[in-house]
VOPAGU-2260 file (C-alpha; in pm, 1 decimal, decimal comma):
REM VOPAGU-2260
SITE   aa  ch    i         X         Y         Z
SITE  MET   A    0     378,8   -2750,5    1924,9
SITE  ALA   A    1     711,0   -2727,1    1774,3
SITE  ILE   A    2     808,9   -2376,8    1649,7
SITE  ALA   A    3     747,0   -2343,3    1281,1
SITE  ASP   A    4    1021,5   -2245,7    1038,5
SITE  ILE   A    5     897,0   -1988,0     770,1
SITE  THR   A    6    1096,0   -1856,9     492,8
SITE  VAL   A    7     938,8   -1558,7     294,5
SITE  LEU   A    8    1092,0   -1496,8     -47,9
SITE  GLY   A    9    1065,7   -1138,5    -102,7
SITE  ALA   A   10    1153,4    -820,9     116,4
SITE  GLY   A   11     886,1    -585,3      -7,0
SITE  ILE   A   12     574,7    -478,6     194,2
SITE  PHE   A   13     394,4    -808,0     161,1
SITE  GLY   A   14     703,2   -1029,9     233,6
SITE  LEU   A   15     815,9    -831,3     537,2
SITE  SER   A   16     461,5    -776,8     691,2
SITE  ILE   A   17     404,4   -1153,7     665,5
SITE  ALA   A   18     744,8   -1220,8     815,9
SITE  TRP   A   19     656,4    -982,3    1105,7
SITE  VAL   A   20     326,8   -1126,7    1188,6
SITE  ALA   A   21     483,3   -1483,5    1179,4
SITE  HIS   A   22     757,5   -1378,9    1409,2
SITE  GLN   A   23     509,8   -1233,8    1655,4
SITE  ARG   A   24     322,7   -1561,3    1667,8
SITE  GLY   A   25     646,4   -1739,6    1758,5
SITE  ALA   A   26     770,3   -1879,9    1425,0
SITE  ARG   A   27    1138,0   -1875,1    1335,9
SITE  VAL   A   28    1144,8   -1644,0    1031,7
SITE  LYS   A   29    1396,3   -1598,7     751,1
SITE  VAL   A   30    1343,6   -1345,3     458,1
SITE  ILE   A   31    1533,3   -1395,2     135,6
SITE  GLU   A   32    1536,3   -1116,2    -107,7
SITE  ALA   A   33    1703,7   -1167,0    -474,0
SITE  GLN   A   34    1769,7    -790,5    -510,4
SITE  SER   A   35    1753,2    -554,5    -218,5
SITE  ILE   A   36    1521,7    -465,6      68,0
SITE  GLY   A   37    1219,1    -265,0     -70,2
SITE  ALA   A   38    1317,2    -313,8    -419,2
SITE  GLY   A   39    1060,1    -233,4    -683,7
SITE  SER   A   40     711,2     -42,7    -556,9
SITE  SER   A   41     798,1     -94,3    -191,7
SITE  GLY   A   42    1085,9     143,9    -210,9
SITE  GLY   A   43     876,2     441,1    -329,4
SITE  LEU   A   44     762,3     780,5    -201,5
SITE  VAL   A   45     384,8     809,5    -187,1
SITE  GLY   A   46     243,8     576,8      76,2
SITE  ALA   A   47    -135,1     657,1      40,1
SITE  LEU   A   48    -357,2     439,0     274,7
SITE  ALA   A   49    -689,7     533,4     112,8
SITE  PRO   A   50   -1001,6     341,7     133,8
SITE  HIS   A   51   -1253,8     240,5    -142,4
SITE  THR   A   52   -1576,9     451,0    -156,2
SITE  PRO   A   53   -1816,1     335,9     111,2
SITE  GLU   A   54   -2091,2     197,0    -131,3
SITE  ASN   A   55   -2141,8    -130,2    -348,8
SITE  TRP   A   56   -2001,3    -301,8     -52,4
SITE  ASN   A   57   -1798,4    -655,7    -107,9
SITE  SER   A   58   -1559,5    -855,0      52,9
SITE  LYS   A   59   -1282,1    -688,3    -114,0
SITE  LYS   A   60   -1376,0    -351,5      28,9
SITE  GLN   A   61   -1442,2    -521,9     375,7
SITE  PHE   A   62   -1096,1    -685,9     369,6
SITE  GLN   A   63    -928,2    -346,1     299,8
SITE  PHE   A   64   -1153,6    -172,2     568,2
SITE  GLU   A   65   -1028,0    -430,2     821,9
SITE  SER   A   66    -676,8    -385,5     712,0
SITE  LEU   A   67    -692,1      -4,0     739,7
SITE  ILE   A   68    -835,1     -39,6    1100,0
SITE  LEU   A   69    -543,8    -294,1    1167,6
SITE  ALA   A   70    -275,9     -52,5    1049,2
SITE  GLU   A   71    -254,7     160,8    1345,9
SITE  SER   A   72    -185,9    -118,7    1602,7
SITE  PHE   A   73      48,5    -291,1    1346,1
SITE  TRP   A   74     276,1      19,2    1269,0
SITE  GLN   A   75     283,2      88,8    1630,0
SITE  SER   A   76     423,9    -247,4    1721,9
SITE  VAL   A   77     682,2    -223,6    1446,0
SITE  SER   A   78     780,5     121,8    1561,3
SITE  ARG   A   79     824,1       4,5    1911,3
SITE  ALA   A   80    1034,2    -279,2    1834,8
SITE  SER   A   81    1242,6    -120,0    1595,9
SITE  GLY   A   82    1283,2     213,2    1739,6
SITE  LEU   A   83    1240,2     375,7    1396,7
SITE  ASP   A   84     934,2     580,9    1280,9
SITE  PRO   A   85     769,9     425,6     963,7
SITE  GLY   A   86     581,9     753,6     927,2
SITE  TYR   A   87     245,1     614,4     987,4
SITE  ALA   A   88     -44,7     873,1    1069,3
SITE  ARG   A   89    -423,3     818,0    1013,2
SITE  SER   A   90    -453,2    1190,7     939,6
SITE  GLY   A   91    -739,9    1153,5     679,7
SITE  ARG   A   92    -808,6    1258,9     323,2
SITE  ILE   A   93    -967,5    1552,1     138,0
SITE  GLN   A   94   -1140,0    1547,3    -198,6
SITE  ILE   A   95   -1305,9    1846,8    -379,8
SITE  ILE   A   96   -1680,9    1854,8    -461,8
SITE  GLN   A   97   -1694,3    2026,7    -799,3
SITE  ASP   A   98   -2088,1    2017,3    -871,2
SITE  GLU   A   99   -2413,8    1928,9    -756,2
SITE  ARG   A  100   -2384,5    1563,9    -881,6
SITE  GLY   A  101   -2057,5    1525,6    -689,9
SITE  LEU   A  102   -2246,8    1677,2    -378,5
SITE  GLU   A  103   -2537,6    1420,9    -424,6
SITE  LEU   A  104   -2297,9    1144,5    -441,9
SITE  ALA   A  105   -2080,9    1259,7    -145,3
SITE  ASN   A  106   -2399,5    1288,0      82,8
SITE  ALA   A  107   -2511,4     937,3     -15,4
SITE  ARG   A  108   -2154,3     794,5      70,6
SITE  ALA   A  109   -2152,9     990,8     387,8
SITE  GLU   A  110   -2475,7     807,1     491,2
SITE  SER   A  111   -2372,7     450,1     386,1
SITE  ALA   A  112   -2037,9     514,6     586,0
SITE  VAL   A  113   -2213,6     524,6     896,9
SITE  SER   A  114   -2284,0     163,5     873,2
SITE  LEU   A  115   -2010,5      28,1     643,0
SITE  TRP   A  116   -1743,9     184,7     848,0
SITE  GLN   A  117   -1894,6      59,0    1166,7
SITE  GLY   A  118   -1842,2     392,7    1364,3
SITE  ALA   A  119   -1455,3     353,7    1316,8
SITE  ALA   A  120   -1435,6     633,1    1076,3
SITE  ALA   A  121   -1641,6     896,1     884,5
SITE  TRP   A  122   -1697,6    1024,0     552,3
SITE  ARG   A  123   -1801,0    1376,3     584,6
SITE  VAL   A  124   -1902,4    1675,1     358,8
SITE  VAL   A  125   -1742,5    1978,7     509,9
SITE  SER   A  126   -1697,0    2358,6     435,2
SITE  GLN   A  127   -1397,8    2456,8     225,6
SITE  ALA   A  128   -1337,9    2698,9     542,4
SITE  GLU   A  129   -1219,4    2406,0     743,9
SITE  PHE   A  130    -898,7    2364,0     529,4
SITE  THR   A  131    -831,4    2686,7     355,4
SITE  ASP   A  132    -464,6    2685,7     431,6
SITE  TRP   A  133    -418,9    2347,6     267,5
SITE  ALA   A  134    -696,4    2233,3      39,9
SITE  PRO   A  135    -737,8    2404,1    -313,2
SITE  LEU   A  136   -1057,3    2587,5    -378,1
SITE  SER   A  137   -1368,9    2389,3    -448,9
SITE  ALA   A  138   -1630,3    2516,4    -694,6
SITE  THR   A  139   -1906,6    2440,0    -460,2
SITE  GLY   A  140   -1736,9    2575,0    -148,5
SITE  LEU   A  141   -1748,7    2205,8     -11,3
SITE  LEU   A  142   -1516,5    1912,5      38,6
SITE  ILE   A  143   -1516,6    1549,1     125,9
SITE  HIS   A  144   -1315,0    1460,5     450,6
SITE  ASP   A  145   -1282,5    1099,7     539,1
SITE  THR   A  146   -1115,6     993,7     862,6
SITE  LEU   A  147   -1023,1     643,7     754,2
SITE  SER   A  148    -740,6     733,9     507,0
SITE  ALA   A  149    -396,8     714,9     649,1
SITE  LEU   A  150     -36,1     755,7     516,0
SITE  LEU   A  151     304,3     630,1     579,4
SITE  HIS   A  152     645,5     684,8     418,5
SITE  PRO   A  153     721,1     354,3     217,4
SITE  ARG   A  154    1106,6     357,9     253,7
SITE  LEU   A  155    1084,8     440,7     611,5
SITE  SER   A  156     826,9     182,1     695,9
SITE  ILE   A  157    1035,7     -78,5     508,6
SITE  ARG   A  158    1340,2      15,7     698,5
SITE  SER   A  159    1146,6      -4,8    1016,5
SITE  LEU   A  160    1002,3    -354,2     954,3
SITE  ALA   A  161    1336,9    -482,5     849,1
SITE  HIS   A  162    1510,3    -342,8    1171,8
SITE  ALA   A  163    1223,4    -474,0    1382,6
SITE  LEU   A  164    1272,3    -831,9    1233,5
SITE  ARG   A  165    1650,2    -847,2    1274,4
SITE  LEU   A  166    1622,2    -725,4    1640,4
SITE  GLY   A  167    1387,1    -985,5    1696,8
SITE  GLY   A  168    1602,0   -1260,1    1571,6
SITE  ALA   A  169    1496,8   -1306,0    1227,4
SITE  GLU   A  170    1733,6   -1337,2     928,6
SITE  ILE   A  171    1707,6   -1117,5     638,1
SITE  ILE   A  172    1938,6   -1241,3     356,2
SITE  GLU   A  173    1996,3   -1061,9      18,5
SITE  GLY   A  174    2104,9   -1315,3    -249,5
SITE  ASP   A  175    2032,0   -1675,1    -368,9
SITE  VAL   A  176    1978,8   -1889,2     -68,9
SITE  GLU   A  177    1796,9   -2230,0     -47,8
SITE  PRO   A  178    1456,9   -2171,6     162,4
SITE  GLU   A  179    1353,4   -2398,1     445,8
SITE  GLY   A  180    1042,0   -2481,5     626,3
SITE  ILE   A  181     718,8   -2327,0     512,1
SITE  VAL   A  182     789,5   -2123,4     213,2
SITE  ILE   A  183     578,2   -1813,3     103,4
SITE  GLU   A  184     658,0   -1651,0    -211,8
SITE  ALA   A  185     599,9   -1265,2    -210,9
SITE  THR   A  186     822,5   -1196,1    -513,2
SITE  GLY   A  187     611,6    -912,2    -695,6
SITE  GLU   A  188     645,7    -863,8   -1056,7
SITE  ALA   A  189     911,0   -1147,4   -1120,8
SITE  GLY   A  190     665,1   -1390,0    -966,0
SITE  LEU   A  191     370,0   -1276,5   -1177,3
SITE  ARG   A  192     586,6   -1290,1   -1492,7
SITE  GLU   A  193     693,4   -1629,5   -1396,3
SITE  LEU   A  194     325,8   -1747,7   -1373,2
SITE  SER   A  195     225,8   -1584,7   -1702,9
SITE  ASN   A  196     503,7   -1748,3   -1872,6
SITE  ALA   A  197     402,0   -2111,5   -1716,3
SITE  PHE   A  198      28,6   -2065,8   -1807,7
SITE  GLY   A  199      89,9   -1909,0   -2150,6
SITE  LYS   A  200    -161,1   -1630,4   -2055,6
SITE  GLN   A  201    -141,3   -1297,7   -1871,4
SITE  VAL   A  202    -180,0   -1398,6   -1507,9
SITE  GLY   A  203     -45,6   -1052,3   -1393,7
SITE  ASN   A  204     186,5    -786,3   -1496,8
SITE  GLY   A  205     423,5    -500,6   -1375,1
SITE  VAL   A  206     285,6    -153,6   -1403,4
SITE  LYS   A  207     559,0     119,7   -1396,5
SITE  GLY   A  208     487,9     419,6   -1156,8
SITE  GLN   A  209     662,1     752,0   -1110,8
SITE  ALA   A  210     639,3     972,4    -806,9
SITE  ALA   A  211     828,2    1281,3    -653,7
SITE  ALA   A  212     886,1    1446,2    -317,3
SITE  PHE   A  213     874,1    1812,0    -251,6
SITE  GLN   A  214    1064,0    2004,1      26,4
SITE  PHE   A  215     735,0    2130,5     193,0
SITE  ASN   A  216     635,0    2047,0     544,7
SITE  ALA   A  217     262,7    1992,8     579,7
SITE  ALA   A  218     297,1    1727,7     835,3
SITE  GLY   A  219     -34,2    1644,7    1014,1
SITE  LYS   A  220    -263,4    1775,6     738,2
SITE  PRO   A  221    -490,9    1552,7     543,2
SITE  GLN   A  222    -377,9    1396,2     229,8
SITE  LEU   A  223    -537,2    1522,5     -86,6
SITE  PHE   A  224    -674,2    1342,2    -390,8
SITE  LEU   A  225    -727,2    1581,6    -666,6
SITE  ASP   A  226    -813,9    1487,2   -1030,5
SITE  GLY   A  227    -658,8    1138,7    -973,8
SITE  LEU   A  228    -349,2    1270,5    -802,7
SITE  HIS   A  229    -236,3    1165,2    -448,6
SITE  ILE   A  230     -58,7    1460,3    -250,7
SITE  ILE   A  231      85,9    1304,6      83,4
SITE  PRO   A  232     223,4    1529,6     368,3
SITE  HIS   A  233     477,6    1305,0     529,3
SITE  ARG   A  234     566,6    1327,5     889,2
SITE  ASN   A  235     936,8    1370,3     795,9
SITE  GLY   A  236     859,9    1730,4     652,9
SITE  THR   A  237     836,0    1617,5     283,2
SITE  THR   A  238     526,7    1613,7      75,8
SITE  ALA   A  239     503,9    1322,3    -193,4
SITE  ILE   A  240     305,3    1323,0    -502,5
SITE  GLY   A  241     209,2    1012,2    -732,9
SITE  SER   A  242     168,4     835,0    -935,2
SITE  THR   A  243     189,0     743,6   -1301,9
SITE  SER   A  244      48,9     398,2   -1423,4
SITE  GLU   A  245     241,1     292,4   -1734,4
SITE  ARG   A  246     198,4     -45,6   -1907,2
SITE  ASP   A  247     457,7      37,0   -2186,8
SITE  TYR   A  248     802,3     172,9   -2081,1
SITE  ASP   A  249    1156,3     107,4   -2189,0
SITE  ASN   A  250    1320,6     158,8   -1843,7
SITE  ASP   A  251    1154,2      72,4   -1531,7
SITE  GLN   A  252    1399,5     276,6   -1305,0
SITE  ASP   A  253    1415,3     613,3   -1503,2
SITE  THR   A  254    1179,5     904,5   -1442,9
SITE  ASP   A  255    1081,0    1103,3   -1757,1
SITE  HIS   A  256     858,1    1364,7   -1900,4
SITE  GLN   A  257     547,3    1205,8   -1747,7
SITE  LEU   A  258     677,1    1258,4   -1389,6
SITE  GLU   A  259     767,5    1631,5   -1492,8
SITE  ASP   A  260     394,5    1664,0   -1609,7
SITE  LEU   A  261     272,4    1515,9   -1273,2
SITE  ILE   A  262     483,9    1770,8   -1092,1
SITE  GLU   A  263     350,7    2068,9   -1284,6
SITE  LYS   A  264     -11,1    1932,9   -1229,0
SITE  ALA   A  265      55,2    1904,7    -846,8
SITE  ARG   A  266     171,5    2277,9    -839,7
SITE  ARG   A  267    -136,5    2377,3   -1028,2
SITE  LEU   A  268    -376,4    2198,1    -816,4
SITE  CYS   A  269    -207,6    2248,7    -492,7
SITE  PRO   A  270     -82,5    2611,7    -457,5
SITE  ALA   A  271     111,2    2548,2    -158,6
SITE  LEU   A  272     356,3    2338,5    -363,1
SITE  ALA   A  273     381,6    2601,4    -646,0
SITE  GLU   A  274     728,2    2734,8    -519,5
SITE  SER   A  275     856,0    2426,5    -338,4
SITE  PRO   A  276    1168,4    2245,6    -473,6
SITE  VAL   A  277    1157,1    1883,5    -589,9
SITE  ILE   A  278    1409,9    1685,6    -365,7
SITE  ASP   A  279    1346,4    1332,6    -494,1
SITE  ARG   A  280    1225,0    1144,7    -800,3
SITE  TRP   A  281    1128,9     770,0    -797,9
SITE  ALA   A  282    1016,4     503,7   -1065,1
SITE  GLY   A  283     955,7     154,4   -1009,7
SITE  ILE   A  284     726,7    -149,6   -1088,3
SITE  ARG   A  285     412,7    -237,0    -919,7
SITE  PRO   A  286     287,2    -594,0    -925,0
SITE  ARG   A  287     -75,1    -609,1   -1077,7
SITE  ALA   A  288    -246,5    -943,6   -1064,1
SITE  LYS   A  289    -515,2   -1008,0   -1341,1
SITE  SER   A  290    -789,3    -985,4   -1094,6
SITE  ARG   A  291    -660,1    -638,4    -973,8
SITE  ALA   A  292    -675,7    -782,5    -619,0
SITE  PRO   A  293    -408,0    -938,7    -422,4
SITE  MET   A  294    -318,7   -1293,0    -525,5
SITE  LEU   A  295    -310,9   -1517,9    -188,7
SITE  GLY   A  296    -315,3   -1871,1    -109,8
SITE  HIS   A  297    -144,4   -2183,5    -243,3
SITE  HIS   A  298     120,8   -2155,0    -506,0
SITE  PRO   A  299     -11,3   -2274,0    -853,6
SITE  LEU   A  300     331,6   -2404,8    -945,6
SITE  ARG   A  301     453,4   -2531,4    -611,8
SITE  GLU   A  302     164,6   -2660,9    -422,0
SITE  GLU   A  303     381,9   -2703,2    -108,3
SITE  ARG   A  304     447,2   -2327,3    -109,3
SITE  LEU   A  305     215,6   -2030,9     -52,5
SITE  ILE   A  306     197,7   -1708,6    -253,2
SITE  ALA   A  307     122,9   -1347,4    -150,9
SITE  ASN   A  308     143,6   -1112,8    -465,1
SITE  GLY   A  309     -37,5    -843,2    -671,3
SITE  GLY   A  310     -27,1    -546,6    -416,3
SITE  PHE   A  311     -39,1    -299,3    -702,2
SITE  LYS   A  312    -163,2      31,2    -563,0
SITE  ILE   A  313    -288,8     -90,6    -238,0
SITE  GLY   A  314     -22,2    -312,8    -112,4
SITE  PHE   A  315      77,2     -93,9     186,9
SITE  GLY   A  316    -285,0     -32,7     276,8
SITE  MET   A  317    -371,6    -413,6     252,1
SITE  ALA   A  318     -52,3    -548,0     407,1
SITE  PRO   A  319    -144,9    -585,0     764,7
SITE  LYS   A  320    -469,4    -795,5     678,8
SITE  VAL   A  321    -274,8    -988,4     419,0
SITE  ALA   A  322       0,2   -1072,9     679,0
SITE  GLU   A  323    -276,7   -1200,1     905,7
SITE  VAL   A  324    -448,8   -1426,5     666,7
SITE  MET   A  325    -133,9   -1562,0     516,1
SITE  VAL   A  326      20,3   -1643,1     860,0
SITE  ASP   A  327    -328,7   -1821,2     957,5
SITE  LEU   A  328    -302,2   -2034,6     653,2
SITE  ALA   A  329      66,3   -2112,9     698,6
SITE  LEU   A  330      67,7   -2182,4    1062,9
SITE  GLU   A  331    -282,4   -2304,1    1138,4
SITE  GLY   A  332    -392,4   -2428,5     796,3
SITE  ARG   A  333    -699,3   -2161,9     837,6
SITE  ASP   A  334    -808,3   -2028,2     509,9
SITE  THR   A  335    -995,1   -1695,9     557,4
SITE  ILE   A  336    -892,6   -1542,8     212,0
SITE  PRO   A  337   -1181,3   -1384,6      21,6
SITE  ALA   A  338   -1281,0   -1554,9    -298,3
SITE  GLU   A  339   -1174,1   -1251,0    -505,2
SITE  PHE   A  340    -815,4   -1289,8    -370,5
SITE  LYS   A  341    -781,1   -1654,3    -454,2
SITE  VAL   A  342    -507,1   -1749,6    -684,9
SITE  GLU   A  343    -769,4   -1906,5    -919,4
SITE  ALA   A  344    -934,9   -1567,3    -959,5
SITE  SER   A  345    -625,7   -1452,6   -1182,3
SITE  LEU   A  346    -566,1   -1785,0   -1349,9
């Protein structure tokens, strides 16, 4: 069989991950990015790869579970090929149990995780004493600790992916270049906006997020999820927090009082950050499909092309599995995309 030519439009996490898997399977790969590598949400700071709760299981949760399990080998292969650390670590996550109802739910989920997570990870109820130097106090003295959650550094992982592709002979071009061969559009918010305009209804939209990084080294500690806030101890010695979700905004690149409020919240909820300086702030747009799930399959406006869009808050966690199913479709014509992820689910 002749080696396939694949052009991926978009050098965010979906686009670069698809390009990497296609390259590994022997395709000639070109990536075309209209702005800059990692523009938008892929150039952020947080990088929480956190699972859905192990209950009310469905194909979306199964897909995410499989992607989180794939992630370790995926990022190891990228790191080996690039010589650059993407910051990946499957270091788990801590959540607080505040009351008896929360404890009841946590115990039920711990039991269901045994079968749903297939022995590959655990959801445990543990004593506060196991993490007294990192987690804030729990009213019950108990915490949830899951071992499926992982983290990576978005900017470092994008850099590592792009470098691995280039070293492997793939082209990454910033600018307006005519695509060739099999074309996969991973164009984020711009692509969703085009679809919404074409169909005269909301197919997807951009949601602004803001995040910050503290100069605080908690590398190796589990990430924290406290009152809707992600606190991510990166391997490079920084700790990231995020993020906001904003539908209405004037400037998608500027940080504002909403991030400052988030910083104060992080310092209040996580005393370890109370005196730590903020060394970076970020704002960007995350592409959210109408269905809230990734939008994968044949492009509804250009049937000869494929589309992978709508990563929203789970794009980095979903990327390894999204890349696998998109390359299956592109190179083999094999469609293993869940119904919830089909393009028509958002149309």
